[in-house]
C-alpha positions as CSV (number, residue, x, y, z in Angstrom):
1,X,-9.5,-38.8,18.6
2,X,-7.8,-39.8,15.5
3,X,-4.6,-37.9,16.2
4,X,-4.7,-39.5,19.3
5,X,-4.8,-42.7,18.1
6,X,-2.0,-42.0,15.6
7,X,0.0,-40.7,18.1
8,X,-0.1,-43.6,19.9
9,X,0.7,-46.1,17.2
10,X,3.6,-43.9,16.0
11,X,5.1,-44.0,19.9
12,X,4.5,-47.9,19.8
13,X,6.7,-48.3,16.3
14,X,9.1,-45.9,18.0
15,X,10.1,-48.0,21.3
16,X,9.1,-51.1,18.9
17,X,12.1,-49.7,16.5
18,X,14.3,-48.5,19.3
19,X,14.3,-51.6,21.0
20,X,17.4,-54.1,20.3
21,X,16.2,-57.3,19.4
22,X,19.3,-59.9,21.5
23,X,17.6,-58.1,24.7
24,X,14.5,-58.3,24.3
25,X,13.6,-60.9,21.5
26,X,11.9,-58.5,19.4
27,X,12.3,-54.8,17.6
28,X,14.3,-53.4,15.2
29,X,17.3,-52.6,16.9
30,X,17.2,-49.4,15.2
31,X,18.6,-47.4,18.7
32,X,22.3,-47.0,17.4
33,X,21.0,-45.1,14.4
34,X,18.5,-43.1,16.0
35,X,21.2,-41.6,18.3
36,X,23.5,-41.0,15.3
37,X,20.8,-38.9,13.9
38,X,19.6,-37.0,16.7
39,X,23.7,-36.0,17.4
40,X,24.0,-35.0,13.5
41,X,20.9,-33.0,13.4
42,X,20.9,-31.1,16.9
43,X,23.2,-28.3,16.0
44,X,21.0,-27.8,13.3
45,X,17.4,-28.0,15.2
46,X,19.6,-25.5,17.8
47,X,20.7,-23.2,15.0
48,X,16.9,-23.3,13.6
49,X,15.2,-22.6,17.0
50,X,17.6,-20.0,17.9
51,X,16.6,-18.2,14.9
52,X,13.1,-18.6,15.5
53,X,14.0,-17.0,19.0
54,X,15.9,-14.1,17.1
55,X,12.6,-13.4,15.0
56,X,10.4,-13.4,18.0
57,X,12.6,-11.0,19.7
58,X,12.7,-8.7,17.3
59,X,9.5,-8.5,16.7
60,X,8.7,-8.2,20.4
61,X,10.8,-5.2,20.6
62,X,9.0,-3.9,17.5
63,X,5.2,-4.4,19.2
64,X,7.0,-3.0,22.8
65,X,7.8,0.3,20.6
66,X,4.8,0.9,19.0
67,X,2.8,0.4,22.3
68,X,4.9,3.2,23.8
69,X,4.4,5.2,20.6
70,X,0.5,4.7,21.2
71,X,1.0,5.2,24.6
72,X,2.4,9.2,24.1
73,X,-0.5,9.4,21.7
74,X,-3.3,8.7,23.7
75,X,-2.0,10.9,26.8
76,X,-1.3,13.9,24.2
77,X,-4.9,13.5,23.1
78,X,-5.6,13.5,26.8
79,X,-4.0,16.8,28.2
80,X,-4.9,18.3,24.6
81,X,-7.3,21.4,25.6
82,X,-10.5,21.4,23.9
């Protein structure tokens, strides 16, 4: 419940900070600064997401290879005469 309340408060502050005071009569007018920040951090964020995707892909390939090895081991045990 606290997390929901904090989230609502932070979203309300974000909207308040982005609103231009000349247009609505209240707000901080940080809209241009927010857009500048987003334009600046977008390439870094894209690179970070790309790196995470690469690591996930590598882990997925390793998991698939391990699963194939386990499957072959199970098949070898099943066909092995006792």
